[in-house]
C-alpha positions in Angstrom: -34.4 151.8 226.6 -30.7 153.3 225.9 -27.7 151.1 227.8 -23.8 151.6 227.5 -22.0 148.5 226.7 -17.8 148.2 227.6 -16.2 144.6 225.5 -16.1 141.7 227.9 -13.2 139.3 228.5 -10.4 142.1 228.0 -11.5 143.2 224.2 -10.9 146.3 223.1 -11.0 147.6 219.7 -9.8 150.0 217.1 -13.0 151.6 215.0 -16.4 151.8 215.5 -17.5 149.4 213.1 -15.3 146.8 214.5 -17.1 147.0 218.0 -20.5 146.6 216.0 -19.7 143.9 213.9 -18.7 142.3 217.2 -22.1 143.1 218.8 -24.3 142.0 216.2 -22.3 138.6 216.0 -23.2 138.3 219.8 -20.7 138.5 221.6 -20.7 139.4 224.9 -20.6 143.0 226.7 -20.7 143.8 230.2 -24.0 146.2 230.7 -24.1 149.5 232.9 -25.7 150.1 235.9 -29.4 149.1 234.8 -28.1 145.9 233.6 -26.8 145.3 237.2 -23.1 145.2 235.2 -24.0 141.7 234.1 -22.8 140.1 230.7 -25.0 140.6 228.2 -25.1 139.7 224.1 -27.5 141.8 221.9 -29.8 138.5 222.3 -30.5 139.7 225.8 -31.3 143.0 225.2 -35.0 144.6 223.8 -35.5 144.6 220.2 -35.6 148.5 219.3 -33.8 149.8 222.6 -30.4 151.9 221.6 -27.0 150.9 222.8 -24.0 152.9 223.6 -20.4 151.0 223.3 -17.4 151.4 224.3 -14.0 151.2 222.9 -10.8 152.5 221.9 -9.7 152.0 225.9 -13.3 153.5 226.8 -12.3 156.7 225.3 -14.7 156.4 222.2 -18.1 155.5 221.8 -20.6 153.7 218.9 -24.2 154.1 219.2 -26.7 151.5 217.2 -29.8 149.7 217.6 -30.6 145.9 218.9 
């Protein structure tokens, strides 16, 4: 499964390294339509699934696995 996640609570990041670090730390992100736009974190997603993390005012993205 592949999900697109955006930072929750108005957070934004300048680099892929920062957004991936917060995702790995369990911070909340807003899920895409397949997650019904709910707040999710790494622990809420299926192991082995891929995620696209948006950052830099949603202009860039980083891809990582859960």
